[in-house]
N, C-alpha and C positions, 0 to 999 in steps of 0.2 A: 407846250414847249417852254423849257426853262429860260428865264431871263438871264442874259450874260452881263455880269458886272465887269468893270475894267480888270479887276484882279483875276476873275475867273477866265476872262478872255486871254489874258497873258499866260495863265497856266495852260490853257487849251492850246495856244500857239506853240508853247514850248514842247508840249507832248506831241503835237503834230510834226514839229521839226525833227524831234528825235525819231519819230516813226518813219519819216521820209528819208532819214539818214543824213540830214544836214549836219555839218560840223561847224563848230564855233571857231572863227579865226582869231589869231592873237595879234594884237597891235604892237607888242614889244617882244623882241627875241630874247627871253630869259633862259631858254633851254639851250644847252651847249650842243652845237651841231655835231652830228656823228662824223667821226674821223677815224683814220686807221689806228689812232692811239687809244680811243675810248670805245672802239668797236669790240663787242664780245662775240666771239665765234660760237656757234652751236655745235661745232665739231667736238665730240667727246672722245676722240681716239687718243690712245696713249702717245705722249710725245716721244720723238726719236732721240737717240743719243746725241746727234749733232745739235738738235734744238736745245738740249740741256746744256751742252758745252757753250753754245753761243749765248744762252741766257745767263750763264755764270760769268762769262768774261766781258760782256758788254757793260759799258759804264752806266747806261740808262735802260730802264725796263721798256719792253715792247719795241726795241729798236730792231731793224732787220738783221738777221743772222747771216754770217758769211757762208760760203759754200762748204760742203762737208770736208773737203780736203783742207781748206783754210782752218776750219775748226779743229781738225786733227792736229795741225801744226801748232795751233794755240795751246792745245792740251799738252803737247810735247815741250812747251816752254819757250817758243819763239816770241810770244807776246806781241803779235802784229797790231792788235787793236783795230780791227777793220770796222769801218762805219760807212754805210751806204750813203753816198752824197745826195741821192734822190729822196731823202727822207721827206715825208709829207707831214707837215706840222699843223696842229689844230689852231684855230684862232686864239689869240691872246697868249700863246706859248712862245718862249724864246729858245732858239736852237742852242743846244750845248756846244761849246767850242772845245776841241781837244787841246789839252795843255801841252802835249808833246808835238811841237811844230816840226820836228825833224823827221817824223814818220810821215810817209806819203801813202795815200790810199791807193789800192790796186785798181786796175781797170775794171770796168763794169762787169765784163764777162771774162774774168781771169780763169785760165785753165790751171790744172794741177801742175803742169810743167812750169808755168810761169810762177806759181807759188813756190815751187822748189827753188827757183832761181833767186828768190828774194833773200838777201844776206841776213843771217840771224843777228839779233841785237845782243850785244855782249851783256852777260849777267853781271850785276853788281855784287861785290863781295859782301859777305855777311857783316852786319854792323858790329862794331866793337863794343858798343855800350852795353850796359847791364840789361839783360832780358829776363822776362818772367816766363818760366817754363811751365806749360800746362801739362795736363795728363796725356795729351795726344803725342804720337810719335813725331819727333823732329829730326831732320837730317841736315848735317853740316856737310855739304858737298865739296866745299873748298874753303881754305883759309887765306892763301896767298896765291899769286900767279905762278910762283915757282913750284908749288906742289902740283898744280894742274898738269904740268908736263910729265911728272913722274907717275901720276895715277895713284889710285887708292887700292890697297890690298889688305886692309885691316878694318873690320867693323866692330866698333866698341859700343856695346849695348848696356846703357846705364839704367838702373831701375831705382827709383826713389822710394823713400819710406812712406810717402803720402800716396803712392800708387802711380806717380808720374813716370814717364819713360823718355829717354833721350838716346838717339842713335847717332853716332859720329863715324864717318868714314874717313880713315886716316892713312898715312904712309908709315909702314912698319919701320923704315930706317930712322925716321925722326923720333918716334916714341921709344924705340929700342935704345937709341943713342942718349936720350934724356932720362929714361926711367927704367932702372933694373926691374922694377915691379912688373911692368908690361912686357919687358923682354923675357922674363921667366914665363909669363902667361902665354906669350906667343910660342915659346919653345915647347911648352906642354901641349899646346894645340897641334902643332906640326908633328910632334912625336906620337900623338894619339891616333886612334882609328878613325876619327871624324875627318871627312874630306868634303869640302864645298868648293872645289876648284882652287883658284888662286886666292880666294878671299878667306882670311882668318877671322873668326868670330870670337870676341872676348866679352864675357858678361861680368858685370860688377853690380852687385845688389846692395840694398840697404844704404843708398846714398842719401845723405841728409839734405843737401842742396844741389840740385842738378845744374843750376846756373853757375855756381861757384866752381863745380867740377869742370864745366865746359871752359870757363875763363882760364882755369889752370892749364888745361890742355892747349889752349890757344897761345899761352906764353911760350910753349915749345917752338912755335913758329915765328915768334916776335924777334926782331933785331934789337929793339930798345926796350928791354923788360922794365927798366926803372920808369920810363915815361908812361908805360901802360899802368903801372902801379900808382903813379901820381894821379892819373885820371880816375882810378878806382877808389882811392881814399884809404885812410888808415883802417877803418873797420872792415872793409872788404878785403884788404890785404891780410888781415889776421885770418880770415876764413881761407884765403888762398894759401897762406902759409901752412895751415892745418892739412889741406888736401895735398900740397906738395910734399909734406912730411910722410903722408900715408903712401903715396905712390913713389917715394924716394926720388923725387925730382930735385936734385941737388942745386941746380941753377936757380930754380924757383925759391927754394929755401934760403939760399944765400942772398938773393935779391930782396926778398921780403924782409929778412932780418936787417939788412943794410938800410932799406927804406924806412922801416918802422923805428929804427934807432935814431934816425935823424929828424923825425917829425914829432910834433906834440900830440899827446893823447888826451882823450876825455877819460872820466872815471870809469865809464862802462867799457871803453876799449882797454883800459889798464886791467880791469878784472878779467876780460876775455883773454888777454895775453897771459895772465897768471894761471888761469885755468888750463890754457893750452900748454904751458910749460910743465904743469903737473901731469898732463896726459902724454905728451910727446917728449922724446929724448933728442936733443940736438947736440951737435959737436961743440964742445966747450970752446974751441978756438974760434968758431964762427959766432957763437951766441954770447961771448964774453962781454962785449959792449952792451948788449941788451940786458944781461943780468945785472950789470952795474946800475942800470936805470930802474930795474924792477925791485931789486932787493938791496938792503943796506949790507955792506961788507962787514960792518962792526955793529951788531945790534945792541951791544952793551952801552953804547954811547948815547942812547935815547934818553935815559933818565938824567944823567948829568946835563944834557943839553936842555931838557925841560926846566931843571932847576936854574940853569943859567938864564933862560928866558924870563923866568919869574923874578930873579934878582935884577935883571935889566929893567923890568917894568917898575919894580919898587924903588929903584934908584934913579929913575928918569926925572927930568926937570920940567918938561913941557906938559902942561895939564891936559890939553886936548889929545896929544899923542898917547899919553898914559891911559886916558879914558878909553880910547879906541883899542889900544893894545890889550887892555884888561879883558874886555869882552871877547876879543879875538883869541887870546891864549886860553881863556877859560873854556871857550867853545872847542878848541883843539884838544884840551885835556879832559873834557867831559866824558863820562862813561858811555853816554848815548851817542857820542860823535862817531862818524864813519872813519875818522882818522885815528881813533884809538885802537891800536893793534896789540898792546901789551896788557894782558889781563891782570898782571901784578900791580899795575898803576905806577904812581910816582914814588920816589924815595921819601919815606915818612920822615926820616932823620933830616934830610935836606930841607923839607918844608918847615919843620919846627925850628931849624937853625935860622931860617929867614924870619920867623915870628919872633924869636929872641932878639935878633938884631933890631927889628922895628921897635920892640919894647924898650930896649936900651936907649935908642934915640928918643923915644917918647919920654922916658924918665929924664933924660938930659935936657930936653926942651922945657919940661915942667919945672925943673930946678932953675932954669934960666928965668922962667916966668915968675917964680917966687923969689928971685934975686938972691938965691943961695950960692950961686957960683958966678964967676966973671964971664963976660961974653967972649973973652979971648979964647976960651976953651972950645968954642965952636969954629968950624972952618970958615974962611972968608967967603967962600962961594955960598954957604948957607945963610950967613948973616945978611947977605944982600936981600933976602926975602923976608917978609914979615913973619913974626913968631907964630901967629895964628895960622898962617898958611902952611908952615912947616909941621905944626902939630896935626892939622887936618890931613895933610898928606900921609903921615904915618898911621893915622886912624883908618884912612881909606885902604892903605896897604894891608893892615891887620884884618879888616873885614873881608877884603878880597881873598887873601890866603885862607881865611877861615871858611869861605864858601867852597874853595877847592878841596879843603880837608873834609868838609861835609859831603861833597860829591864822591870822594874816595872812601867815605866811611872811616875817617881817621880823626874826627873832631872831638872825641871824648877827652883826650889829653889837653886840648885847648881850654876846655871848661875848667879843669883843675888848675891849669897855668894862669888863667885870668882870675880865678878865685883867690890865688895866693899872692897877688900883687899888692902887698901891704904898703910898699913905699908910694906907689901911685895913689892909693887910697888916702894916705896921709897928706900928700900934696894936693889932692882934690879939695880938701877942706880949706886950704890956704889960697888956692888960685882964684882968679876972677871968674864970675859966672860965664862970661863969653868964651872962656878957654876951657873950663872944667867940664862943660857939658859935652865936649868931644869924647871924653872917656865914657860917658853914658851911651854914646852911639855904639860903642863896642858891646857894652852890656845889653843893649837892646837886641843886637843880633844874636847874642847867646840866649837871651830869654825867648826869642821867637823860635830858635831851633829846638829848645827844650819844650816849649808849648806845643809845637807841631809834631813832636815825636821823632825828630830827625836824629836825636842823640839818645843813646842808651847808657847813661851814666849811673853810677851807684848813688844811693841817697845822700851819702856824706859829701860827695863831690857837688851834687846839686845844691845842697844846703850851704856849702862854703861860698858859692857864688851869691846866693841871696843874703847871706850874713854880711858879705863885704860890700855888695853893690846895690842892695835893695833901697837903702836910704838915699844914696846919691841919685838913684833913678827918680825917686819921689821929688827930690829937690830940683832936678834938671828937666823935668818933664815939660814944663812951660817953654823952655828954650828949644827943646826938641820939636814942639809944635810949631814954633815960629821959624826954626832953621832945620827943617827935616832932612834936607839933602838926599831926597829919594826914599826916606824911611816912611813906611805906612804906620801912622800913629795908632789908628784903630786896630790894626793887626797886632801891634805891640801890646795894647791893653788886653786884648783877648788872650794872647799868648802868655802874658804875665800871670793872669788868673789861672790858666790851665797848668802852667808850670808850678805855681804855688800849691795846687791841689795834688801834686805828685809827692809832696813831702808828708812826713808823719803828722797826724792831727795836732799834736801838742806844739810842733814847730810852726804849723800853719796858723795856730791861734796867736802866737807872738807876732808874726808878720802881719796878719790881718788887723790886729789891734793897732799896730804901728801905722798901717795905712789909714785906718779909720780916723786917727788923730790928725794926720796930715790932710786928709780929704775934707775934714770938717773945717779946717782953717784956710785952705788954699782953693778948694773947689775945683774948677776946671784946669787950674795949673797943676793938678795932680792927676795921675791916671785913675780912671773909673773902674774899680774892681768889684762893683756891687754884685754882679752876677756870680762871680766866683765866691764872694763872701756869703751869699745865700746858700750856695751848695755846701760850703763848709759848715754853716750854721745848722742846716738840716742833718748833715751827717754826724755832726758832733752830738747834738741833743738826742737824736733818734737812737744812736748807738749807746749813749749814756743811759737812756731809759731802758733799753734792752738789757744792758749789763746789770742794772739795779734789779730788774725783774728776775733775771737769772739768779742773782744773789739771794733774793727772797725765797726762791724755790729751793 
């Protein structure tokens, strides 16, 4: 007989209890008691129609369903919302409270006659706000209480481009009075062979937006159309205007145009309106006010107006305002701007007239700086400002107009104009360094444009600029470093070397030798053109050896 250890005895007792059928009791109730809500029926029979209706209309699952007659009335739209007051709730659950306190529960054993005596709850009108139409069929049973009394005798079947469908049941008197388009469709239906009783069926396919079409139809029943459009907004009103034009809804077209003319637009809404006016034809007497906002009545005035704006900026006296207006006007006149509508651009002659005016004032101020004329020749308003400030202002004006010319691809003549300023070159040698370096700011912008390939000038024109202003640039470079005023000095050095390399090799040699002498004396006070010098050196001597080799052959 085997010896029983404590462990083996425990295992033996457990096996014995299991064999005898003893069950282990629980000291804590962690298992949810069985209740009518978590009870799973083993009945696998197919649910009845009344059970499906009650399951659909009850607010909570597993709640007791009403009687078949009551379920039938719920399916018809009475919406009684029956809930059995004797609901058995499981522990820890809170009974849901019906939000509609006005509805009273029926007696426990209500008969079908008692259900019939319950007054129906009035249906709420369809909401006026914007709705998202799905692909399923939707029915608009009523729009206003006045239409209910007349009844519906027209069924409008709308089919969208995306496969959606919308069915509207309407009154033929309302839509015939407001839309000749639907009046003709109804006349065709009644004169045809189709006959569906008193109901006339109209089909409209390829609808872009079913929701917009519905809102347009609803406007026929509105007493205050403008108020409805205000709630919809400008963008939605443009869509309603398009549908109103298609179905010839004159009141809708007139109301939309009147509303849109009086409200501000965004850029996208303006583009939508312009596209709509190209597709649809509106009565000129109705759309006249709208057209004056969309299109300029005198398009030729745009160029003189732009020149006038530029002149106003160049003659301005407030520094901060001029700085802000320069970037603003330049952005408006840029070829990449969304506001640029005229492909011909600005008037070239008008821009160069502004340049000549600024150059004349610049010459006048430099003559004043060299004491060659009396100060009385300058206006009193200008003499109140320092001479350096007045010179700097005209230099800024020239550089700004030159940028506009570059953007319009009209800057080639400016290079020749600046290269022929012999009088300014002569006064540059006599003026003080703190004044004369302002002229080199103009030269720097010209060199940068040439070095970056933004100008396609002839070789003679490019050389005229270097012949006149290369030496002043070497002298004033130190001042440009200390008073750059937004100029990128490193970009200037690179552009000067690249622009020099576009000249003939013989002319490059004279200019590079001149630079070498200045750089050896002044160092960093002179632009560093060593990289461009190396390129010239390699090209010059390699081509010279190649030409000598060809001569020997």
